[in-house]
N, C-alpha and C positions, 0 to 999 in steps of 0.2 A: 657453605656460606663463604663469601668472598668480600674482602675489604675493598670498598669502592669510594672514590673521591666525589665530593660535592664541589664542583668548580663554579667560579663566577662565569656565567655565560656571556656571550656577545649578543646584544639585542639589536645592534645596528652596525653597518659596515665601518663607521668611523668611531664607534665606541671603544674607549681604551680602559675605562674604569667605572665603578659604580659604588655608591655608599650602601652598605647593608643597614637597612632601617630597623627591621625586627625579625627575629626568628619566630617561626610558627610551630616549631617542634622542639622537643627536649631530648636529651640523651636518654636512651633506653626506650624511647617511643617507637612503636611499630608504624611503618609507613608503607604505602602502596605506590606503585609507579604512577606518576602524574599528580601525586599529592603535593600541595604547596609546602615548601620547606622554609622559605623566607621571602621577605619583600625587600627589593632594592630600588634605589633612586638613581636614574641616569640623568644626563643633561636635559633630556627631552621628556621623560616620563617616569612614573613608578611602575615596576613590573614584579610579577611573582616568579620565583625560581622553583620549578617543579622537580620532583624526584625522577630520576631516570631508572630507578630500581625499586623493587619491593624488598623490605628487610627491616632492620632495626638501626636506629641512629646510634652510632658509637661515640662520636666526638664532634663538638662544635668548636672549630678553631677560631673563626672570625668573630669579632666583637661587634655588637650593634653600634650604629652611628660612626663607624669607621669606613674609610674608602679603600677599596681593593682593586687591583688590575684584573682585566679579563684573564681567565685561566687560573687565578689564585685558588688554592684549595681552601674552601670555606669550612669543610667538615668531612666526616666519613660515615658511610653506611655499611653495615654488615649485610650485604645483599644475598638474597636466596640464589642458589645455583639455578642456572637456566637449563632446561631439559633439551 
């Protein structure tokens, strides 16, 4: 297993930040690649942040209804090793 970051993605070329609306996972929950982790609100739309890894949610750093810049570490996943 490897500790991997959940980062605020960039949904558009000019996007600089987004508000985390709601977490869809909890610490200790098993997730698969492409599972929805949280929903965020940008200037133009609401979007789902999907997991890039399969594994277990270790920590949720970001708080709901707070705004974070692109690249900010929202949380961590203990990802399964890739073969």
